[in-house]
C-alpha positions in Angstrom: -21.5 -13.2 10.1 -18.7 -13.2 12.7 -16.1 -16.0 12.3 -16.7 -18.3 15.3 -13.0 -19.3 15.4 -11.8 -15.7 15.5 -14.6 -13.7 17.1 -14.6 -9.9 16.9 -12.8 -8.1 19.7 -15.2 -6.6 22.3 -15.2 -3.0 23.2 -13.5 -4.0 26.5 -10.8 -5.9 24.6 -10.1 -2.9 22.3 -9.9 -0.7 25.4 -7.6 -3.1 27.2 -5.2 -3.5 24.2 -4.8 0.3 23.8 -4.4 0.9 27.5 -1.8 -1.8 27.7 0.0 -0.2 24.7 0.0 3.2 26.4 1.3 1.7 29.7 4.1 0.0 27.7 5.1 3.1 25.8 7.3 4.9 28.4 9.3 1.7 28.8 9.4 0.5 25.2 10.4 3.8 23.7 13.5 4.0 26.1 14.8 0.5 25.3 18.2 0.5 23.6 17.9 0.4 19.9 19.7 -2.9 19.9 16.9 -4.5 22.0 14.2 -3.4 19.6 16.5 -4.6 16.8 16.8 -8.0 18.3 13.0 -8.1 18.8 12.5 -7.5 15.0 15.2 -10.0 14.1 13.5 -12.6 16.3 10.3 -11.9 14.3 12.2 -12.5 11.1 13.7 -15.7 12.4 10.3 -16.9 13.5 8.9 -16.2 10.0 11.6 -18.3 8.4 11.3 -21.1 10.9 7.5 -21.3 10.5 7.5 -20.6 6.8 5.7 -23.8 5.7 2.9 -23.5 8.2 2.4 -19.8 7.6 2.4 -20.1 3.8 0.0 -23.1 3.9 -2.4 -21.1 6.1 -2.2 -18.0 3.8 -2.6 -20.1 0.7 -5.8 -21.8 2.1 -7.3 -18.4 3.0 -6.3 -16.3 0.0 -5.7 -18.6 -3.1 -2.5 -16.6 -3.8 -0.5 -19.9 -4.5 2.7 -21.0 -3.0 5.3 -19.3 -5.3 3.8 -15.9 -4.7 3.5 -16.5 -0.9 7.1 -17.8 -0.6 8.3 -14.5 -2.2 6.1 -12.5 0.1 7.3 -14.3 3.2 11.0 -13.6 2.3 10.1 -10.0 1.6 8.4 -9.7 5.0 11.3 -11.2 6.9 13.6 -8.9 5.0 11.6 -5.9 6.0 11.8 -6.9 9.6 15.6 -7.0 9.4 15.7 -3.8 7.4 14.0 -1.9 10.2 16.0 -3.8 12.8 19.1 -2.1 11.3 17.3 1.3 11.5 16.5 0.7 15.2 20.0 -0.3 16.0 21.6 2.7 14.2 19.3 5.3 15.7 19.3 7.2 12.4 15.5 7.5 12.6 16.0 10.2 15.2 17.5 12.5 12.5 19.3 14.5 15.2 20.3 18.1 14.4 22.5 20.2 16.7 23.2 24.0 16.8 25.9 25.0 19.2 25.2 28.0 21.5 26.6 31.4 20.5 26.4 33.4 23.8 28.4 36.3 22.3 26.3 36.7 19.2 25.0 40.2 18.6 22.5 41.7 18.8 20.9 38.6 20.4 22.7 35.6 21.9 21.8 32.3 20.3 21.0 29.4 22.7 22.0 25.8 22.1 19.4 23.9 20.1 19.0 20.1 19.6 16.2 18.7 17.5 15.4 15.0 17.1 12.5 12.7 16.3 10.6 11.0 19.1 7.9 8.3 18.8 4.3 9.3 18.8 2.9 6.6 21.0 0.5 3.6 20.4 -0.1 3.0 16.7 -3.1 1.2 15.2 -2.4 -0.9 12.1 -5.3 -2.0 9.8 -3.7 -4.2 7.1 -4.4 -5.2 3.5 -6.4 -8.1 2.1 -4.1 -8.7 -0.8 -0.8 -9.0 1.0 -1.5 -11.4 4.0 2.2 -11.2 5.1 4.0 -8.1 3.8 1.2 -5.6 4.5 -0.4 -7.3 7.5 0.4 -8.2 11.0 4.2 -8.0 10.6 4.2 -5.8 7.5 6.0 -2.5 7.0 3.5 -0.5 9.1 4.1 -2.7 12.2 7.8 -3.2 12.0 8.6 0.4 11.2 6.5 1.6 14.1 8.1 -1.0 16.5 11.6 0.0 15.3 11.2 3.7 16.4 9.6 2.8 19.8 5.9 2.8 19.2 3.7 0.0 20.6 1.4 -1.4 18.0 -2.2 -2.8 18.0 -3.1 -4.6 14.8 -6.6 -5.4 13.6 -6.5 -8.6 11.7 -8.0 -8.8 8.2 -11.2 -10.9 8.1 -10.0 -12.4 4.7 -7.2 -14.3 6.4 -7.8 -14.4 10.2 -6.0 -17.7 10.8 -2.8 -16.4 9.1 -3.1 -13.2 11.2 -3.5 -15.3 14.4 -0.4 -17.3 13.6 1.6 -14.2 12.9 0.4 -12.5 16.1 1.5 -15.6 18.1 4.9 -15.4 16.4 5.3 -11.7 17.4 4.3 -12.5 21.0 6.8 -15.3 21.1 9.6 -13.0 19.8 8.6 -10.3 22.4 8.9 -12.7 25.2 12.2 -14.1 24.0 13.7 -10.6 23.8 12.2 -9.1 27.0 9.9 -6.6 25.3 7.3 -5.2 27.8 3.7 -6.6 27.8 1.4 -4.4 25.7 4.0 -3.4 23.1 2.2 -5.5 20.6 -1.4 -6.8 20.5 -3.6 -8.5 17.8 -7.3 -8.1 17.7 -9.8 -9.7 15.3 -12.6 -7.6 13.8 -14.9 -8.4 10.8 -17.3 -5.7 12.0 -16.6 -2.1 11.2 -17.3 -1.4 14.9 -13.8 -2.8 15.8 -12.0 -0.5 13.4 -14.1 2.5 14.5 -13.4 1.9 18.2 -9.6 1.5 17.5 -9.5 4.8 15.6 -11.6 6.7 18.1 -9.8 5.4 21.2 -8.0 8.2 23.1 -4.9 6.2 23.6 -4.3 5.7 19.8 -1.9 8.3 18.5 -1.7 7.3 14.8 -3.3 4.9 12.4 -1.9 3.1 9.3 -4.6 1.7 7.0 -4.5 -0.2 3.7 -7.8 -0.9 2.0 -10.6 0.6 0.0 -11.3 4.2 -0.7 -14.7 3.9 0.9 -13.3 2.4 4.1 -10.3 4.8 4.2 -12.5 7.9 3.8 -14.8 6.7 6.6 -12.0 6.0 9.1 -10.1 9.2 8.1 -13.2 11.2 9.0 -13.3 9.6 12.4 -9.6 10.3 13.1 -10.1 14.0 12.1 -13.3 14.4 14.2 -11.8 13.1 17.5 -11.5 15.5 20.4 -7.8 15.1 19.8 -7.4 14.5 16.0 -4.6 12.1 15.1 -2.7 11.3 11.9 -4.5 8.7 9.7 -2.2 7.3 7.0 -4.3 5.5 4.4 -3.2 3.8 1.2 -6.5 3.3 -0.7 -7.1 3.0 -4.4 -5.3 4.0 -7.6 -5.7 3.9 -11.3 -2.0 4.0 -12.1 -2.4 5.4 -15.6 0.0 4.3 -18.4 0.7 6.8 -21.2 2.0 5.3 -24.5 3.5 8.1 -26.5 3.4 8.1 -30.4 7.1 7.2 -30.9 6.8 4.2 -28.5 3.6 3.0 -30.2 5.3 3.1 -33.6 8.4 1.3 -32.5 7.2 -1.5 -30.1 3.5 -1.7 -30.0 3.4 -5.5 -29.6 6.0 -5.5 -26.8 4.1 -2.9 -24.8 0.8 -4.6 -25.4 2.1 -7.9 -24.0 3.8 -6.2 -21.0 0.6 -4.3 -20.3 -1.6 -7.3 -20.2 0.9 -9.1 -18.0 0.9 -6.2 -15.6 -2.9 -6.1 -15.5 -3.2 -9.8 -14.8 -0.3 -10.2 -12.4 -1.5 -11.9 -9.2 -5.1 -11.6 -10.6 -4.9 -7.8 -10.9 -5.1 -7.6 -7.1 -2.3 -5.2 -6.8 -2.6 -1.6 -5.7 -0.2 -0.6 -8.5 -2.0 -2.5 -11.3 -2.4 -0.2 -14.4 -6.1 0.5 -14.5 -6.0 2.6 -17.6 -3.7 3.0 -20.7 -4.0 5.9 -23.0 -2.6 6.4 -26.5 -3.4 8.5 -29.6 -5.6 6.9 -32.3 -4.2 5.8 -35.6 -3.0 2.6 -37.4 -0.5 1.9 -34.7 -3.2 2.2 -32.0 -5.4 -0.3 -33.8 -2.5 -2.8 -34.1 -1.7 -2.3 -30.4 -5.4 -2.9 -29.4 -5.5 -6.0 -31.5 -2.4 -7.5 -29.9 -3.6 -6.6 -26.3 -7.0 -8.2 -27.1 -5.4 -11.4 -28.4 -3.1 -11.7 -25.4 -6.1 -11.2 -23.1 -8.2 -13.9 -24.9 -5.4 -16.4 -24.5 -4.8 -15.6 -20.8 -6.4 -18.3 -18.6 -8.8 -17.3 -15.7 -6.9 -16.4 -12.5 -7.7 -17.4 -8.9 -8.8 -14.4 -6.8 -8.4 -13.9 -3.1 -11.7 -15.2 -2.0 -15.4 -15.6 -3.1 -16.3 -12.1 -2.0 -13.5 -10.5 -4.0 -14.4 -12.6 -7.1 -18.1 -11.7 -6.8 -17.4 -8.0 -6.4 -15.1 -8.1 -9.4 -17.7 -9.8 -11.6 -20.4 -7.3 -10.5 -18.0 -4.4 -11.3 -17.4 -5.9 -14.8 -21.1 -6.0 -15.5 -21.4 -2.3 -14.8 -18.3 -1.4 -16.7 -19.5 -3.4 -19.7 -22.5 -1.1 -20.0 -20.3 2.0 -20.3 -17.2 0.8 -22.3 -16.6 -1.6 -25.1 -15.5 -5.0 -24.0 -12.8 -5.9 -26.5 -11.5 -9.1 -25.1 -12.2 -11.7 -22.4 -10.5 -14.9 -21.4 -11.6 -17.7 -23.7 -11.3 -20.4 -21.0 -14.1 -20.9 -18.5 -13.2 -20.1 -14.8 -13.3 -22.8 -12.1 -15.7 -21.5 -9.4 -14.1 -23.7 -6.7 -10.9 -21.7 -7.1 -12.7 -18.3 -7.0 -11.3 -17.7 -10.5 -12.0 -14.5 -12.4 -11.7 -14.1 -16.2 -9.3 -11.5 -17.6 -11.0 -8.7 -19.4 -10.0 -5.7 -21.5 -12.2 -2.7 -22.3 -11.8 0.3 -24.6 -13.3 3.8 -24.5 -12.6 7.3 -25.8 -10.8 9.8 -23.5 -13.7 12.2 -23.9 -16.1 9.5 -22.5 -13.8 8.7 -19.6 -13.5 12.3 -18.5 -17.3 12.7 -17.9 -18.2 9.2 -16.6 -17.3 8.3 -13.0 -18.0 4.6 -13.7 -15.1 4.5 -16.1 -12.9 6.2 -13.5 -13.5 3.7 -10.7 -10.7 1.3 -9.8 -11.3 -2.3 -10.9 -9.8 -4.6 -8.3 -9.0 -7.6 -10.4 -7.6 -8.7 -13.9 -9.2 -5.9 -16.0 -8.2 -2.6 -17.5 -9.4 0.1 -19.9 -7.5 1.3 -23.0 -8.4 4.9 -23.8 -8.2 6.3 -27.2 -7.2 10.0 -27.5 -7.8 12.0 -30.7 -4.6 13.9 -30.4 -1.8 14.8 -28.1 -3.7 17.7 -26.6 -6.4 15.4 -25.4 -3.8 13.0 -23.9 -2.3 15.9 -21.9 -5.8 17.0 -20.8 -6.4 13.5 -19.5 -3.2 13.6 -17.5 -4.3 16.9 -16.0 -7.6 15.6 -14.9 -6.8 12.1 -13.7 -7.0 11.8 -9.9 -4.0 11.4 -7.6 -2.4 8.0 -8.0 0.3 5.8 -6.6 2.1 5.5 -10.0 2.0 6.9 -13.5 4.0 5.4 -16.4 5.3 6.8 -19.7 6.4 4.6 -22.6 8.6 6.8 -24.8 10.2 6.5 -28.2 11.9 8.5 -30.9 10.4 11.9 -31.4 8.6 12.0 -28.1 10.9 14.4 -26.2 8.6 17.5 -26.6 5.6 15.6 -25.4 7.6 14.2 -22.4 8.5 17.8 -21.5 4.8 18.6 -21.2 3.7 15.4 -19.6 6.3 14.7 -16.9 5.6 17.8 -14.8 1.9 16.9 -14.8 2.6 13.3 -13.7 5.0 14.4 -11.0 2.1 16.4 -9.4 -0.3 13.4 -9.8 1.8 10.4 -8.7 4.1 9.3 -6.0 6.2 7.2 -8.5 6.7 7.9 -12.2 8.0 5.1 -14.4 9.9 5.4 -17.7 9.3 2.5 -20.2 8.1 0.3 -17.4 5.1 -1.3 -15.7 4.2 -0.5 -12.1 3.3 -3.7 -10.3 5.9 -4.5 -7.7 7.4 -2.2 -5.1 11.0 -2.5 -3.9 11.2 -1.8 -0.1 14.3 0.4 -0.2 15.5 3.9 1.0 14.5 5.5 -2.4 11.1 3.9 -2.6 8.1 6.2 -2.3 4.8 4.3 -2.2 2.3 7.0 -1.8 0.5 9.7 -3.8 -2.0 12.5 -3.8 -5.6 12.0 -2.7 -7.4 9.6 -3.3 -4.4 7.3 -3.5 -3.4 8.2 0.0 -4.4 10.6 2.8 -0.9 12.2 2.9 1.3 12.2 -0.2 4.3 13.2 1.8 4.7 9.8 3.3 5.4 6.3 2.0 3.9 3.1 3.3 6.7 0.9 1.9 10.4 1.5 2.2 12.8 2.9 4.8 11.1 6.2 5.3 7.8 4.6 6.3 8.9 5.2 9.9 8.4 9.0 9.5 4.6 8.5 9.9 5.1 7.5 13.5 7.6 10.1 14.8 7.6 13.8 15.3 10.4 16.3 15.9 11.1 17.9 19.3 13.5 20.8 19.8 15.4 21.1 23.1 16.7 24.6 23.8 19.4 25.5 26.2 20.0 22.0 27.6 23.5 20.9 28.6 25.2 18.8 25.9 
């Protein structure tokens, strides 16, 4: 049912937004970098001025609670300033110059100058679980705006009022800094029709998407089947496997078990980098590890999920998973339905069963994970080879594990965008070294990151000018 307060954009509204973006592009791309920087800094200032109202709206719509949302708002404002610096510096152009060599033999060499240029209007379809940092003014939007691309955002139906407030904030910043009309637009769209029309519109030149594998695959196919195919950058789902090697299991099983459950339940397990599976080799240490993880899970209270739909989908998924894997622990406290709470759950299965059962391999969006028991190190390595592409993979390493690390690390480097040593993956630092991406099905293009400085590279392409005067 369409939200009456935030009705879906009509086909004409979609068309108007993208035509306005295309009309703004020749002007916006040529603005001085300092102007675009001031635009992004004005957005950051507006976020901070309106922090209480924005956070209250987001909390009412997502149940993420105030401490988490305060952190997210600060991160979002920081991202806007981060990319303002990039716009001002012009380093995103990555200019390369070869001087002419007219006397070179046997063939003279012309002068060559190569630099990035913006693609054009970008469509952004944000996430449900980050209403601020991966939403209307998240990394996708501010990185595209920094390099001169107009942006059309489709709001997420899970938090439309928050999106509307953020859209108004961007419009206010644009007016204050003299940004041309059409350089930013916000459209609402609960219906899949709106997303489809945005992706298929001939004025759209790239799409950034964060969401489910099902939705990402469908929209990626539309982008590829257009008369003019366009880049579709999707961050979808990920198992984020965690490998506990024998030495680590002997030395600190309890510590790892507690950290693992904390990572699984962080923000109700509604993180794209939540560890969905953990694998270790069977034996007395494994049994002790499993017992500790189960006890920590039983003591963990139910956690508020984003909304009723997300909570209901999680519960349905847990019923299916419970038919295929052993449920070894569940929160002992009863959830509060009015808070959309889900109960933390822990499952166990053999690696051999996991490898042949797609049900066990599906991402569980919520506070649940599966501990996999391998019979030996060979089976552990086989799992690493056969797990799908993922955003992260983690190794917990101890004394005597060096030979196994030498086998495992090259495999994980091919499978994941970020490999962790003795750590847990939730949380992504938006910095120059960050790579938040991974091979299919984690993303549609493992070469690019959706968080961090180099996120802008999704929205530019190089052009080489030959023989031009300097």
